[in-house]
Structure formats: structure tokens, C-alpha cells
All heavy atoms as an XYZ file, in Angstrom:
918
protein
N       1.512     11.283      2.847
C       2.586     11.421      3.802
C       3.913     11.439      3.047
O       4.097     10.695      2.101
C       2.514     10.236      4.762
C       3.396     10.406      5.956
S       2.944      9.374      7.360
C       1.490     10.209      7.934
N       4.829     12.301      3.487
C       6.118     12.366      2.814
C       7.229     11.822      3.720
O       6.997     11.488      4.874
C       6.415     13.796      2.342
C       6.528     14.779      3.492
O       7.082     14.469      4.537
N       6.010     15.985      3.302
N       8.433     11.750      3.175
C       9.566     11.159      3.894
C       9.827     11.890      5.207
O      10.043     11.253      6.246
C      10.839     11.157      3.010
C      12.056     10.709      3.794
C      10.641     10.269      1.798
N       9.794     13.216      5.185
C      10.075     13.981      6.404
C       9.059     13.679      7.503
O       9.427     13.568      8.681
C      10.098     15.492      6.115
C      11.289     15.948      5.281
C      11.055     15.806      3.776
O       9.972     15.352      3.352
O      11.980     16.140      3.016
N       7.783     13.518      7.143
C       6.750     13.199      8.132
C       6.966     11.816      8.734
O       6.823     11.625      9.945
C       5.357     13.288      7.501
C       4.946     14.704      7.143
C       3.679     14.749      6.308
O       3.512     13.910      5.396
O       2.858     15.649      6.571
N       7.330     10.855      7.901
C       7.586      9.501      8.400
C       8.818      9.505      9.307
O       8.824      8.843     10.358
C       7.731      8.496      7.243
C       8.133      7.126      7.754
C       6.437      8.404      6.444
N       9.834     10.255      8.949
C      11.023     10.374      9.800
C      10.629     10.926     11.165
O      11.043     10.386     12.204
C      12.089     11.264      9.122
C      12.749     10.493      7.980
C      13.136     11.749     10.134
C      13.680     11.310      7.116
N       9.831     11.956     11.197
C       9.392     12.544     12.467
C       8.625     11.523     13.304
O       8.862     11.397     14.514
C       8.515     13.792     12.212
O       9.300     14.751     11.506
C       8.022     14.395     13.518
N       7.732     10.782     12.686
C       6.942      9.775     13.402
C       7.848      8.706     14.003
O       7.706      8.337     15.174
C       5.879      9.160     12.468
C       4.788     10.191     12.190
C       5.294      7.887     13.061
C       3.857      9.824     11.055
N       8.794      8.189     13.225
C       9.691      7.154     13.728
C      10.634      7.698     14.793
O      10.989      6.989     15.736
C      10.474      6.511     12.585
C       9.659      5.663     11.609
C      10.544      5.159     10.478
C       8.981      4.503     12.321
N      11.049      8.956     14.656
C      11.894      9.602     15.671
C      11.170      9.720     17.009
O      11.779      9.582     18.067
C      12.293     11.015     15.223
C      13.642     11.067     14.530
O      14.495     10.207     14.799
O      13.832     11.986     13.722
N       9.865      9.988     16.954
C       9.095     10.252     18.167
C       8.352      9.022     18.691
O       7.691      9.093     19.727
C       8.089     11.375     17.902
C       8.760     12.690     17.568
C       7.793     13.779     17.153
O       6.571     13.504     17.027
O       8.255     14.919     16.948
N       8.471      7.884     18.013
C       7.742      6.677     18.410
C       8.142      6.229     19.811
O       9.314      6.263     20.180
C       8.014      5.564     17.406
N       7.142      5.830     20.582
C       7.368      5.376     21.958
C       7.146      3.872     22.073
O       7.852      3.195     22.813
C       6.435      6.134     22.933
C       6.603      5.639     24.351
C       6.689      7.634     22.857
N       6.170      3.354     21.346
C       5.879      1.920     21.349
C       5.786      1.433     19.904
O       5.445      2.207     19.011
C       4.540      1.616     22.059
O       3.489      2.311     21.392
C       4.584      2.025     23.522
N       6.091      0.167     19.675
C       5.957     -0.362     18.315
C       4.490     -0.341     17.878
O       3.607     -0.698     18.656
C       6.456     -1.803     18.430
C       7.210     -1.869     19.706
C       6.621     -0.831     20.605
N       4.230      0.086     16.676
C       2.864      0.154     16.140
C       2.895     -0.306     14.684
O       3.734      0.131     13.904
C       2.320      1.587     16.192
C       2.259      2.207     17.569
C       1.150      1.641     18.443
O       0.217      1.013     17.903
O       1.229      1.814     19.668
N       1.963     -1.155     14.319
C       1.884     -1.654     12.943
C       1.594     -0.525     11.952
O       1.985     -0.591     10.783
C       0.802     -2.744     12.879
C       0.696     -3.423     11.547
C       1.844     -4.413     11.328
N       1.539     -5.279     10.199
C       2.138     -5.213      9.032
N       3.118     -4.347      8.816
N       1.804     -6.023      8.057
N       0.948      0.535     12.436
C       0.612      1.643     11.535
C       1.875      2.306     10.968
O       1.832      2.873      9.875
C      -0.262      2.680     12.233
C       0.402      3.422     13.342
S      -0.789      4.537     14.122
C       0.105      4.938     15.602
N       2.995      2.221     11.672
C       4.233      2.801     11.145
C       4.619      2.127      9.827
O       5.132      2.774      8.919
C       5.385      2.672     12.141
C       5.132      3.328     13.476
C       5.684      2.806     14.636
C       4.341      4.472     13.598
C       5.462      3.405     15.873
C       4.118      5.062     14.829
C       4.682      4.527     15.967
O       4.460      5.110     17.184
N       4.372      0.809      9.734
C       4.661      0.095      8.487
C       3.809      0.653      7.344
O       4.291      0.802      6.223
C       4.385     -1.403      8.658
C       5.263     -2.050      9.713
O       6.450     -1.674      9.818
O       4.767     -2.933     10.431
N       2.565      0.964      7.655
C       1.677      1.557      6.646
C       2.160      2.909      6.182
O       2.104      3.226      4.985
N       2.641      3.724      7.124
C       3.159      5.037      6.748
C       4.339      4.889      5.791
O       4.450      5.615      4.798
C       3.608      5.825      7.977
C       2.513      6.150      8.958
C       2.809      6.321     10.300
C       1.184      6.289      8.576
C       1.823      6.631     11.233
C       0.189      6.593      9.491
C       0.520      6.760     10.815
O      -0.461      7.057     11.723
N       5.229      3.941      6.106
C       6.390      3.710      5.230
C       5.911      3.207      3.864
O       6.387      3.665      2.823
C       7.370      2.711      5.874
C       7.999      3.331      7.135
C       8.455      2.300      4.883
C       8.748      2.347      8.008
N       4.967      2.275      3.861
C       4.474      1.690      2.611
C       3.894      2.749      1.673
O       4.056      2.656      0.452
C       3.433      0.610      2.912
N       3.236      3.761      2.236
C       2.646      4.798      1.377
C       3.718      5.549      0.581
O       3.423      6.066     -0.498
C       1.800      5.811      2.178
O       2.624      6.490      3.125
C       0.631      5.126      2.866
N       4.932      5.571      1.101
C       6.030      6.226      0.373
C       6.378      5.475     -0.909
O       7.007      6.034     -1.809
C       7.276      6.322      1.256
C       7.156      7.135      2.536
C       8.443      7.025      3.354
C       6.828      8.587      2.235
N       5.980      4.200     -0.978
C       6.314      3.356     -2.124
C       5.097      2.982     -2.949
O       5.111      1.994     -3.683
C       7.042      2.094     -1.640
C       8.372      2.410     -1.043
C       8.492      2.619      0.322
C       9.492      2.559     -1.838
C       9.710      2.947      0.883
C      10.712      2.891     -1.289
C      10.826      3.088      0.073
N       4.030      3.771     -2.830
C       2.869      3.570     -3.691
C       1.773      2.686     -3.126
O       0.786      2.411     -3.811
N       1.925      2.204     -1.897
C       0.848      1.442     -1.277
C      -0.287      2.405     -0.940
O      -0.071      3.583     -0.703
C       1.329      0.761      0.004
C       2.217     -0.425     -0.233
C       3.505     -0.397     -0.686
C       1.892     -1.785     -0.017
N       4.004     -1.665     -0.765
C       3.028     -2.544     -0.350
C       0.748     -2.438      0.431
C       3.046     -3.929     -0.252
C       0.780     -3.824      0.538
C       1.920     -4.545      0.188
N      -1.504      1.858     -0.894
C      -2.671      2.686     -0.622
C      -3.611      1.942      0.312
O      -3.836      0.749      0.177
C      -3.337      2.974     -1.965
C      -4.441      3.917     -1.988
C      -4.792      4.284     -3.435
N      -5.416      3.230     -4.197
C      -6.706      2.886     -4.104
N      -7.493      3.493     -3.260
N      -7.200      1.931     -4.867
N      -4.173      2.677      1.252
C      -5.131      2.117      2.208
C      -6.537      2.357      1.674
O      -6.925      3.490      1.420
C      -4.938      2.816      3.565
C      -5.755      2.284      4.678
C      -5.326      3.003      5.974
N      -6.099      2.558      7.085
C      -7.067      3.246      7.674
N      -7.361      4.463      7.240
N      -7.737      2.754      8.678
N      -7.293      1.279      1.512
C      -8.674      1.376      1.012
C      -9.622      1.020      2.151
O      -9.491     -0.035      2.773
C      -8.874      0.422     -0.163
C     -10.276      0.374     -0.653
N     -10.835      1.397     -1.390
C     -11.251     -0.546     -0.494
C     -12.078      1.088     -1.668
N     -12.361     -0.080     -1.127
N     -10.567      1.906      2.435
C     -11.547      1.671      3.497
C     -12.922      1.511      2.860
O     -13.385      2.390      2.141
C     -11.560      2.833      4.517
C     -12.600      2.588      5.595
C     -10.182      3.039      5.129
N     -13.558      0.385      3.126
C     -14.912      0.125      2.634
C     -15.870      0.128      3.824
O     -15.568     -0.433      4.878
C     -14.964     -1.220      1.923
N     -16.991      0.775      3.658
C     -18.028      0.777      4.683
C     -18.880     -0.472      4.468
O     -19.344     -0.726      3.355
C     -18.902      2.050      4.597
C     -18.027      3.309      4.664
C     -19.966      2.049      5.673
C     -17.215      3.451      5.932
N     -19.051     -1.254      5.536
C     -19.825     -2.486      5.411
C     -21.052     -2.434      6.308
O     -21.035     -1.823      7.376
C     -18.969     -3.729      5.732
C     -18.353     -3.631      7.129
C     -17.879     -3.921      4.704
C     -17.662     -4.886      7.594
N     -22.104     -3.074      5.862
C     -23.348     -3.140      6.616
C     -23.188     -4.163      7.733
O     -22.916     -5.338      7.476
C     -24.486     -3.530      5.677
C     -25.829     -3.582      6.381
O     -25.916     -3.140      7.544
O     -26.794     -4.070      5.757
N     -23.343     -3.721      8.971
C     -23.217     -4.615     10.112
C     -24.512     -5.370     10.392
O     -24.531     -6.299     11.188
C     -22.798     -3.823     11.356
O     -21.552     -3.221     11.144
N     -25.594     -4.959      9.740
C     -26.875     -5.651      9.877
C     -27.559     -5.419     11.208
O     -26.994     -4.865     12.148
N     -28.797     -5.833     11.278
C     -29.615     -5.819     12.497
C     -29.588     -4.485     13.237
O     -29.493     -4.452     14.466
C     -29.212     -6.955     13.411
N     -29.658     -3.395     12.499
C     -29.737     -2.086     13.133
C     -28.451     -1.592     13.774
O     -28.439     -0.571     14.448
N     -27.371     -2.301     13.585
C     -26.081     -1.875     14.131
C     -25.465     -0.819     13.212
O     -25.741     -0.796     12.017
C     -25.130     -3.064     14.249
C     -25.575     -4.116     15.235
C     -24.577     -5.255     15.262
C     -25.059     -6.361     16.177
N     -24.166     -7.518     16.131
N     -24.635      0.038     13.783
C     -23.976      1.032     12.912
C     -23.054      0.337     11.907
O     -22.546     -0.746     12.184
C     -23.178      1.897     13.894
C     -23.177      1.191     15.185
C     -24.270      0.161     15.167
N     -22.858      0.968     10.750
C     -21.978      0.354      9.743
C     -20.548      0.215     10.270
O     -20.100      0.992     11.102
C     -22.040      1.315      8.561
C     -22.706      2.544      9.039
C     -23.374      2.246     10.337
N     -19.866     -0.790      9.765
C     -18.474     -1.014     10.131
C     -17.549     -0.621      8.986
O     -17.994     -0.160      7.940
N     -16.271     -0.814      9.218
C     -15.271     -0.503      8.199
C     -14.408     -1.730      7.946
O     -14.082     -2.463      8.862
C     -14.344      0.624      8.669
C     -15.007      1.956      8.811
C     -13.992      2.992      9.271
C     -14.658      4.327      9.522
N     -13.700      5.311     10.038
N     -14.067     -1.918      6.691
C     -13.116     -2.958      6.320
C     -11.935     -2.274      5.646
O     -12.086     -1.606      4.624
C     -13.739     -3.974      5.374
C     -12.751     -5.063      5.008
C     -13.340     -6.089      4.077
C     -12.245     -7.121      3.817
N     -12.540     -7.975      2.725
N     -10.770     -2.429      6.237
C      -9.567     -1.796      5.700
C      -8.769     -2.830      4.909
O      -8.498     -3.924      5.404
C      -8.689     -1.215      6.833
C      -7.399     -0.646      6.271
C      -9.464     -0.166      7.608
N      -8.428     -2.467      3.692
C      -7.605     -3.307      2.833
C      -6.445     -2.461      2.329
O      -6.643     -1.321      1.917
C      -8.411     -3.825      1.618
O      -9.574     -4.493      2.086
C      -7.584     -4.769      0.775
N      -5.256     -3.027      2.365
C      -4.101     -2.337      1.790
C      -3.906     -2.827      0.366
O      -3.966     -4.029      0.094
C      -2.849     -2.595      2.616
C      -2.787     -1.724      3.816
C      -3.250     -2.013      5.069
C      -2.251     -0.406      3.888
N      -3.033     -0.955      5.914
C      -2.416      0.047      5.213
C      -1.656      0.448      2.962
C      -1.994      1.305      5.626
C      -1.233      1.698      3.384
C      -1.400      2.115      4.697
N      -3.677     -1.888     -0.544
C      -3.426     -2.208     -1.943
C      -1.967     -1.898     -2.260
O      -1.478     -0.803     -1.971
C      -4.345     -1.383     -2.854
C      -5.842     -1.540     -2.578
C      -6.633     -0.571     -3.452
C      -6.299     -2.966     -2.796
N      -1.286     -2.878     -2.848
C       0.121     -2.671     -3.188
C       0.226     -1.748     -4.399
O      -0.793     -1.342     -4.959
C       0.820     -4.014     -3.395
C       0.337     -4.785     -4.599
O      -0.268     -4.234     -5.522
N       0.593     -6.080     -4.624
N       1.424     -1.398     -4.822
C       1.566     -0.482     -5.963
C       0.900     -0.981     -7.252
O       0.579     -0.183     -8.134
C       3.079     -0.346     -6.133
C       3.609     -0.574     -4.763
C       2.719     -1.645     -4.177
N       0.662     -2.294     -7.355
C      -0.035     -2.846     -8.511
C      -1.549     -2.853     -8.307
O      -2.277     -3.461     -9.098
C       0.437     -4.285     -8.782
C       1.901     -4.336     -9.193
O       2.363     -3.390     -9.859
O       2.574     -5.322     -8.844
N      -2.005     -2.195     -7.223
C      -3.432     -2.093     -6.893
C      -4.061     -3.435     -6.521
O      -5.262     -3.623     -6.669
C      -4.218     -1.425     -8.027
C      -3.885      0.044     -8.218
C      -4.327      0.917     -7.050
O      -5.479      0.818     -6.614
O      -3.488      1.703     -6.566
N      -3.249     -4.369     -6.037
C      -3.761     -5.666     -5.600
C      -3.750     -5.718     -4.075
O      -2.808     -5.231     -3.436
C      -2.903     -6.792     -6.172
C      -3.001     -6.853     -7.673
C      -2.247     -8.012     -8.245
C      -2.488     -7.993     -9.740
N      -1.559     -8.606    -10.531
N      -4.789     -6.310     -3.472
C      -4.804     -6.436     -2.008
C      -3.592     -7.236     -1.540
O      -3.245     -8.265     -2.129
C      -6.100     -7.194     -1.721
C      -6.950     -6.989     -2.927
C      -5.996     -6.859     -4.084
N      -2.948     -6.759     -0.499
C      -1.749     -7.425      0.017
C      -1.508     -6.999      1.458
O      -2.088     -6.032      1.939
C      -0.541     -7.068     -0.849
N      -0.641     -7.737      2.115
C      -0.248     -7.405      3.483
C       0.964     -6.485      3.412
O       1.942     -6.774      2.714
C       0.097     -8.688      4.273
C       0.595     -8.347      5.661
C      -1.113     -9.611      4.340
N       0.897     -5.387      4.128
C       2.009     -4.431      4.169
C       3.224     -5.115      4.806
O       3.092     -5.781      5.832
C       1.613     -3.175      4.979
C       2.809     -2.265      5.200
C       0.496     -2.421      4.276
N       4.407     -4.962      4.211
C       5.605     -5.550      4.806
C       5.839     -5.051      6.238
O       5.487     -3.921      6.574
C       6.733     -5.073      3.878
C       6.051     -4.791      2.574
C       4.691     -4.272      2.951
N       6.449     -5.886      7.049
C       6.724     -5.543      8.446
C       8.072     -4.823      8.552
O       9.032     -5.338      9.118
C       6.663     -6.796      9.312
C       5.271     -7.380      9.347
C       5.139     -8.594     10.245
O       6.156     -9.057     10.806
O       4.016     -9.079     10.382
N       8.100     -3.620      8.011
C       9.330     -2.846      7.975
C       9.930     -2.611      9.362
O      11.138     -2.675      9.531
C       9.079     -1.470      7.335
C       8.632     -1.496      5.903
C       7.345     -1.098      5.548
C       9.503     -1.893      4.891
C       6.932     -1.097      4.226
C       9.093     -1.899      3.570
C       7.810     -1.498      3.242
O       7.400     -1.505      1.930
N       9.093     -2.304     10.344
C       9.599     -1.858     11.650
C       9.836     -2.982     12.646
O      10.279     -2.722     13.768
C       8.651     -0.816     12.274
O       7.362     -1.409     12.447
C       8.555      0.420     11.391
N       9.556     -4.231     12.247
C       9.800     -5.349     13.160
C      10.713     -6.414     12.571
O      11.166     -7.297     13.292
C       8.477     -6.007     13.610
O       7.750     -6.422     12.454
C       7.642     -5.051     14.436
N      10.989     -6.353     11.292
C      11.848     -7.334     10.633
C      13.112     -6.657     10.128
O      13.044     -5.775      9.256
C      11.098     -7.973      9.458
O      11.993     -8.680      8.614
N      14.254     -7.081     10.656
C      15.519     -6.498     10.180
C      15.736     -6.778      8.702
O      16.230     -5.922      7.963
C      16.700     -7.024     10.992
C      16.940     -6.362     12.329
C      18.044     -7.076     13.097
C      17.293     -4.892     12.151
N      15.360     -7.965      8.255
C      15.527     -8.305      6.836
C      14.720     -7.362      5.949
O      15.216     -6.834      4.953
C      15.095     -9.749      6.602
C      15.272    -10.204      5.169
C      14.877    -11.661      4.958
O      14.590    -12.373      5.928
O      14.850    -12.071      3.787
N      13.471     -7.109      6.333
C      12.613     -6.217      5.542
C      13.105     -4.775      5.631
O      13.080     -4.043      4.644
C      11.154     -6.333      6.022
O      10.770     -7.709      5.962
C      10.218     -5.518      5.151
N      13.563     -4.372      6.815
C      14.100     -3.015      6.982
C      15.342     -2.813      6.115
O      15.522     -1.751      5.518
C      14.419     -2.754      8.450
N      16.195     -3.838      6.039
C      17.392     -3.734      5.199
C      17.014     -3.665      3.722
O      17.610     -2.897      2.956
C      18.338     -4.905      5.459
C      19.660     -4.874      4.691
C      20.436     -3.583      4.952
C      20.494     -6.097      5.042
N      16.000     -4.431      3.303
C      15.511     -4.335      1.925
C      15.025     -2.922      1.630
O      15.288     -2.368      0.560
C      14.380     -5.339      1.687
C      14.834     -6.777      1.634
C      13.675     -7.773      1.593
O      12.503     -7.341      1.487
O      13.947     -8.974      1.688
N      14.317     -2.335      2.588
C      13.852     -0.949      2.437
C      15.034      0.002      2.272
O      15.056      0.825      1.360
C      13.017     -0.535      3.652
C      12.682      0.954      3.739
C      11.623      1.322      2.719
C      12.245      1.338      5.129
N      16.011     -0.114      3.163
C      17.182      0.767      3.091
C      17.869      0.646      1.737
O      18.279      1.648      1.145
C      18.153      0.446      4.229
N      17.965     -0.584      1.222
C      18.592     -0.793     -0.089
C      17.767     -0.212     -1.230
O      18.315      0.126     -2.271
C      18.843     -2.287     -0.330
C      20.162     -2.738      0.250
O      21.208     -2.201     -0.074
N      20.102     -3.719      1.129
N      16.466     -0.098     -1.054
C      15.635      0.563     -2.068
C      15.866      2.069     -2.055
O      15.705      2.733     -3.069
C      14.151      0.298     -1.818
C      13.696     -1.087     -2.168
C      12.213     -1.269     -1.898
O      11.659     -0.742     -0.948
N      11.565     -2.024     -2.756
N      16.230      2.581     -0.905
C      16.391      4.027     -0.739
C      17.778      4.522     -1.122
O      17.914      5.595     -1.710
C      16.093      4.413      0.715
C      14.653      4.199      1.179
C      14.561      4.268      2.694
C      13.749      5.234      0.528
N      18.799      3.782     -0.741
C      20.190      4.185     -0.981
C      21.029      2.945     -1.269
O      20.608      1.830     -1.012
C      20.801      4.939      0.239
C      20.087      6.245      0.489
C      20.816      4.078      1.473
N      22.230      3.172     -1.757
C      23.165      2.072     -1.943
C      23.810      1.782     -0.583
O      24.657      2.550     -0.117
C      24.225      2.465     -2.978
O      25.177      1.441     -3.089
N      23.389      0.700      0.043
C      23.888      0.369      1.383
C      25.211     -0.376      1.251
O      25.275     -1.473      0.706
C      22.863     -0.477      2.171
C      23.436     -0.887      3.514
C      21.561      0.291      2.341
N      26.271      0.261      1.760
C      27.588     -0.371      1.758
C      27.886     -0.986      3.121
O      28.615     -1.964      3.213
C      28.647      0.651      1.378
C      28.466      1.161     -0.046
C      29.401      2.299     -0.395
O      30.361      2.553      0.357
O      29.164      2.945     -1.430
N      27.320     -0.390      4.168
C      27.488     -0.937      5.518
C      26.275     -0.538      6.346
O      25.637      0.482      6.086
C      28.770     -0.410      6.175
O      28.703      0.994      6.330
N      25.968     -1.359      7.336
C      24.847     -1.053      8.210
C      25.049     -1.780      9.539
O      25.798     -2.746      9.626
C      23.508     -1.436      7.581
C      23.310     -2.922      7.407
C      23.793     -3.689      6.378
C      22.619     -3.804      8.284
N      23.437     -4.992      6.556
C      22.706     -5.099      7.722
C      21.936     -3.649      9.482
C      22.139     -6.218      8.321
C      21.360     -4.764     10.073
C      21.460     -6.023      9.497
N      24.371     -1.290     10.542
C      24.399     -1.927     11.859
C      23.083     -1.622     12.553
O      22.484     -0.567     12.338
C      25.558     -1.382     12.693
N      22.640     -2.564     13.378
C      21.422     -2.357     14.158
C      21.545     -3.151     15.453
O      22.103     -4.251     15.458
C      20.191     -2.813     13.381
N      21.054     -2.579     16.546
C      21.150     -3.253     17.835
C      20.140     -2.672     18.822
O      19.488     -1.666     18.538
C      22.558     -3.127     18.405
S      23.034     -1.426     18.785
N      20.029     -3.326     19.967
C      19.245     -2.819     21.098
C      20.198     -2.145     22.074
O      21.256     -2.692     22.387
C      18.561     -3.957     21.844
C      17.374     -4.551     21.174
C      17.341     -5.730     20.487
C      16.054     -4.018     21.132
N      16.068     -5.953     20.015
C      15.252     -4.930     20.408
C      15.459     -2.864     21.638
C      13.901     -4.712     20.177
C      14.107     -2.661     21.406
C      13.338     -3.574     20.687
N      19.843     -0.970     22.567
C      20.607     -0.291     23.618
C      19.609      0.328     24.580
O      18.797      1.183     24.176
C      21.554      0.804     23.043
C      22.250      1.536     24.171
C      22.553      0.217     22.073
N      19.639     -0.102     25.822
C      18.746      0.440     26.854
C      17.276      0.443     26.434
O      16.560      1.423     26.628
C      19.180      1.850     27.266
C      20.567      1.861     27.883
O      20.945      0.926     28.579
N      21.330      2.901     27.612
N      16.838     -0.650     25.822
C      15.437     -0.784     25.464
C      15.004     -0.062     24.204
O      13.818     -0.035     23.884
N      15.928      0.506     23.481
C      15.616      1.198     22.224
C      16.454      0.584     21.106
O      17.553      0.101     21.324
C      15.964      2.694     22.311
C      15.058      3.497     23.200
C      13.771      3.781     22.476
C      13.006      4.883     23.171
N      11.824      5.251     22.425
N      15.907      0.656     19.885
C      16.662      0.209     18.731
C      17.570      1.319     18.238
O      17.209      2.489     18.267
N      18.747      0.944     17.819
C      19.700      1.898     17.231
C      20.199      1.304     15.923
O      20.404      0.105     15.828
C      20.887      2.147     18.158
C      20.521      2.890     19.399
C      21.762      3.128     20.264
N      21.370      3.755     21.501
C      21.490      5.042     21.769
N      22.027      5.844     20.882
N      21.093      5.530     22.914
N      20.410      2.165     14.940
C      20.895      1.685     13.643
C      21.627      2.794     12.903
O      21.413      3.983     13.157
C      19.732      1.172     12.801
N      22.472      2.354     11.981
C      23.216      3.283     11.134
C      23.341      2.667      9.748
O      23.535      1.455      9.614
C      24.604      3.536     11.716
C      25.427      4.524     10.930
C      26.788      4.780     11.574
O      27.299      3.942     12.314
N      27.358      5.922     11.289
N      23.221      3.487      8.731
C      23.425      3.072      7.343
C      24.590      3.878      6.794
O      24.603      5.110      6.900
C      22.154      3.311      6.492
C      22.444      3.107      5.016
C      21.028      2.393      6.947
N      25.562      3.151      6.240
C      26.773      3.769      5.689
C      27.405      4.674      6.745
O      27.565      4.261      7.887
C      26.466      4.492      4.376
C      25.940      3.530      3.310
O      26.255      2.343      3.322
N      25.133      4.033      2.395
N      27.748      5.901      6.397
C      28.355      6.821      7.363
C      27.343      7.821      7.898
O      27.722      8.871      8.421
C      29.525      7.578      6.705
C      30.698      6.665      6.408
O      30.903      5.703      7.178
O      31.394      6.890      5.400
N      26.051      7.481      7.777
C      24.996      8.382      8.230
C      24.896      8.431      9.741
O      25.659      7.777     10.459
N      23.932      9.198     10.239
C      23.774      9.335     11.676
C      23.270      8.035     12.315
O      22.612      7.221     11.669
C      22.710     10.433     11.813
C      21.906     10.326     10.554
C      22.903      9.925      9.493
N      23.609      7.845     13.586
C      23.041      6.741     14.348
C      21.615      7.152     14.704
O      21.394      8.218     15.275
C      23.864      6.455     15.624
C      23.165      5.407     16.480
C      25.276      6.011     15.257
N      20.664      6.333     14.331
C      19.250      6.644     14.546
C      18.689      5.771     15.661
O      19.068      4.617     15.809
C      18.470      6.421     13.259
S      18.995      7.512     11.929
N      17.769      6.328     16.413
C      17.155      5.631     17.536
C      15.651      5.589     17.317
O      15.032      6.594     16.965
C      17.467      6.356     18.867
C      16.796      5.661     20.034
C      18.969      6.467     19.081
N      15.058      4.406     17.519
C      13.609      4.264     17.416
C      13.161      3.098     18.298
O      13.952      2.575     19.086
C      13.186      4.062     15.952
O      11.782      4.249     15.815
N      11.918      2.682     18.165
C      11.313      1.702     19.074
C      11.859      0.290     18.927
O      11.769     -0.500     19.861
C       9.782      1.689     18.948
C       9.194      2.984     19.441
C       9.335      1.402     17.538
N      12.385     -0.067     17.766
C      12.998     -1.377     17.527
C      14.234     -1.175     16.655
O      14.351     -0.151     15.975
C      12.032     -2.334     16.783
O      11.771     -1.798     15.478
C      10.731     -2.550     17.538
N      15.152     -2.135     16.648
C      16.287     -2.004     15.728
C      15.843     -1.900     14.269
O      16.423     -1.130     13.501
C      17.084     -3.290     15.980
C      16.771     -3.648     17.393
C      15.316     -3.283     17.562
N      14.800     -2.636     13.889
C      14.318     -2.558     12.506
C      13.753     -1.168     12.199
O      14.003     -0.618     11.125
C      13.259     -3.635     12.254
N      12.991     -0.601     13.142
C      12.460      0.753     12.936
C      13.597      1.760     12.833
O      13.556      2.682     12.010
C      11.501      1.134     14.065
N      14.623      1.587     13.648
C      15.789      2.478     13.593
C      16.518      2.335     12.255
O      16.996      3.325     11.691
C      16.734      2.186     14.757
N      16.574      1.106     11.728
C      17.207      0.895     10.425
C      16.393      1.553      9.318
O      16.951      2.166      8.398
C      17.379     -0.606     10.169
C      18.142     -1.010      8.918
C      19.527     -0.368      8.853
C      18.265     -2.534      8.853
N      15.066      1.467      9.399
C      14.214      2.182      8.444
C      14.480      3.676      8.519
O      14.626      4.356      7.501
C      12.738      1.924      8.743
S      12.171      0.255      8.413
N      14.549      4.185      9.737
C      14.799      5.604      9.971
C      16.145      6.013      9.383
O      16.251      7.044      8.707
C      14.741      5.877     11.473
C      14.871      7.300     11.958
C      13.813      8.205     11.347
C      14.761      7.322     13.487
N      17.170      5.201      9.601
C      18.502      5.509      9.056
C      18.472      5.525      7.533
O      19.082      6.390      6.899
C      19.513      4.486      9.574
N      17.760      4.581      6.939
C      17.652      4.553      5.467
C      16.904      5.755      4.934
O      17.298      6.350      3.935
N      15.809      6.125      5.605
C      15.037      7.296      5.181
C      15.863      8.568      5.285
O      15.852      9.401      4.375
C      13.757      7.420      6.005
C      12.687      6.352      5.743
C      11.623      6.374      6.825
C      12.075      6.539      4.368
N      16.595      8.717      6.386
C      17.438      9.907      6.543
C      18.550      9.928      5.485
O      18.844     10.988      4.929
C      18.016      9.978      7.959
C      16.994     10.377      8.991
C      17.612     10.543     10.361
C      16.578     11.024     11.365
N      17.178     11.270     12.695
N      19.138      8.769      5.226
C      20.203      8.707      4.216
C      19.674      9.075      2.827
O      20.396      9.647      2.018
C      20.819      7.307      4.196
N      18.404      8.763      2.568
C      17.835      9.066      1.252
C      17.685     10.559      1.001
O      17.541     10.986     -0.140
C      16.483      8.375      1.073
O      15.470      9.018      1.831
N      17.707     11.338      2.065
C      17.570     12.789      1.923
C      18.904     13.486      1.721
O      18.945     14.676      1.427
C      16.868     13.381      3.156
C      15.421     12.928      3.383
C      14.885     13.557      4.659
C      14.557     13.279      2.195
N      19.987     12.764      1.898
C      21.316     13.396      1.777
C      21.750     13.499      0.336
O      21.389     12.774     -0.520
C      22.349     12.598      2.581
C      22.062     12.652      4.062
C      23.041     11.829      4.884
O      23.927     11.170      4.306
O      22.908     11.843      6.102
């Protein structure tokens, strides 16, 4: 997944979803590992999903789209953040990084991620 695809997903998001954090994480070298496991007793096999950080160690994906602190860390990894704002307006998150566009998404943190991603393309 590339930056433009993640921007489109966050732009079109209707409800908060943890998978959005995974999409963002893949931009920074995180990888989703799926192992097929034996469910036993004639049951169909199951799946075990593990996320591997850039060092290839199992880890929990950061909560980019629900934590303003984590979203701001993301934005700072993408661009030099001199100013930022995030808020709720009519049930949607809105955010802006530097003099970039005001972005709207499902939460203020998701909107801040979106603003940082868009700013990184300028």
C-alpha cells in the first residue's frame, strides 16, 4: 500500500477501524504475518495474525487513528510540524498540519494522520 492509497482510505472512512492503523504502519516497514493454525478435531484451520515491526519483531501496531499523541508523532516523522490543530466538528475529526489543507476523517487523530500524509506529498 502506498501513501496515496492510505490517503484515499482515510478520506473515505465512515467508522473508526483498527485496520487503518495497519495500513499506516505498512508505510513505515511494518508487516502483517498470517500463520495457518490447526484447529484440531476435524475443524477447519484457523489463522493467527501477527504484526512485525520494522525490526521484524512481533509488536502491537501503534494506534495512529485514535491517539492524538501517536498521530502527532506520525506527522512529525513525515514533515517538520511547526503548527497543528485537531478537533471534532459535527461528529467528524478535523485537523491541519502547518499551512496544509484542513482534513476530515472519522476521528481527530485520523484527520491529523491524513493531514500529515497529505503534507508529506507537497
